[in-house]
Phi, psi and omega in degrees: 000133184286166178294323178300309185298324186289319183289323173299311187296319176297327175292328178292320185293321182291322185297321181288328181296315182297314184295324179290324191276334177301135174267138177273157179246123168266127184245160179262122178278159176284114179293325176294322178292316176304315182293314187291316181292319181299314186283321190232026180240142180226139165253133189237145176231129176277116186275086179228158186263010183206159171285140187253135182301125184294328179292319180297321177299315181294320186294316184290321174309307181297329190275323188281326187275334176045057173294148189295324184227029174083179173203142181270140180233129181230117178290126185259312184217185174300119179063019183235137178221158174255128169249128179237115173274153175286340178210158180297329186296320181297313181301313184295319178302311186286326165303313188296321186284344196285172020267157186253145185234137180230127176059024181090001181252140185289141174264118177263114189258139182224145176299140175276137174232151180297136183067025181256135168256169180299324180298342182268354182280143181263096181257028183282352182209165170211150184279133191225133168277131185243131173260140187246109183255159171087007178287141167285156189299321182302339177268000186265065182256168171301313183296327177287317185298325177293322179293321175294316174303328180294351179283341188253319183181197177286127183274125179252347178195158173231133172266116179229115186260148175091169183256355188282179175288338178225154184275124181274077178218171189269000165199170176266142173242136178220134170264132191224140170295098178278116174299123182299326179281346183271162178283151174284109180294135189268358184153190174207166173260133180265129175282114180251026185316132016267005180276168186288152178297150184242132182285123176249122184267139179259139169228132185267120179283136171052030180275161183283173168305146174214169186290116178277006180262312186251346180087017187244157183275166173101350180198165171258174184308313186297332182254013186286135179254000188274153165279115182288168178295328183295304185299323185271358177053052178247135182294134182281143171282344180255088191301334179260004183061197182242145185186181180300338183289356179268358181261127172274156171264218178301145179298337185070008184292322176304309182302315178308312183293322184288319174302318179292324172300312174305321179293313177295333180285314178298319182291335174289337185267000000 
């Protein structure tokens, strides 16, 4: 061991002594506040490559969420906010209707828990509904939906209408925890041997603006610092690249259910 290494080790030992000798202070938490924040509180982080004006954030949130009894908004850190709802129903509705976007940037919402500080929260992913297009009806099963969703991230839900083995819809919907540092996968090739492979397209619902160069959330192409496969002359795993075609409009599920209801009404007559 060199003299420098010995010095570093000695300093570390002294630092550890200071930490051990220091007394920690135990405080009493307000049980009422703990319960209220757990039931009606969310912490949100804007995935943005710049600071977003907090007053603008509050104004947009209040207008977009339209909660029944209002929501308290506290800025905790740069682009990080605490949302305190007046009732659990409003909180649940906001989570279910997500993801939310502010000025084109995704707002990642996380559950507040006791003894938690901002640094403890994991903002590395957000739940997103993905539409899976171009599949034949016989492939539209729950099992396949889970397998397909796993290509993107952890599957948390599948929108499956009807009681049959397959979903009689024009596309599958699967909810996935998307890692914000990963590129948004645009689809995959379906093996149809002996026929040629078929490209299956992903469309992301309510997704924020994202970079059409690297395929990631949080910034646009003009501010991208990554080298694209085109610039580096590397074959892309996404043959159709990234673009607006990956953003879905309405899921169309309400229309599908309405058509199904009308069909049942007609047959009853």
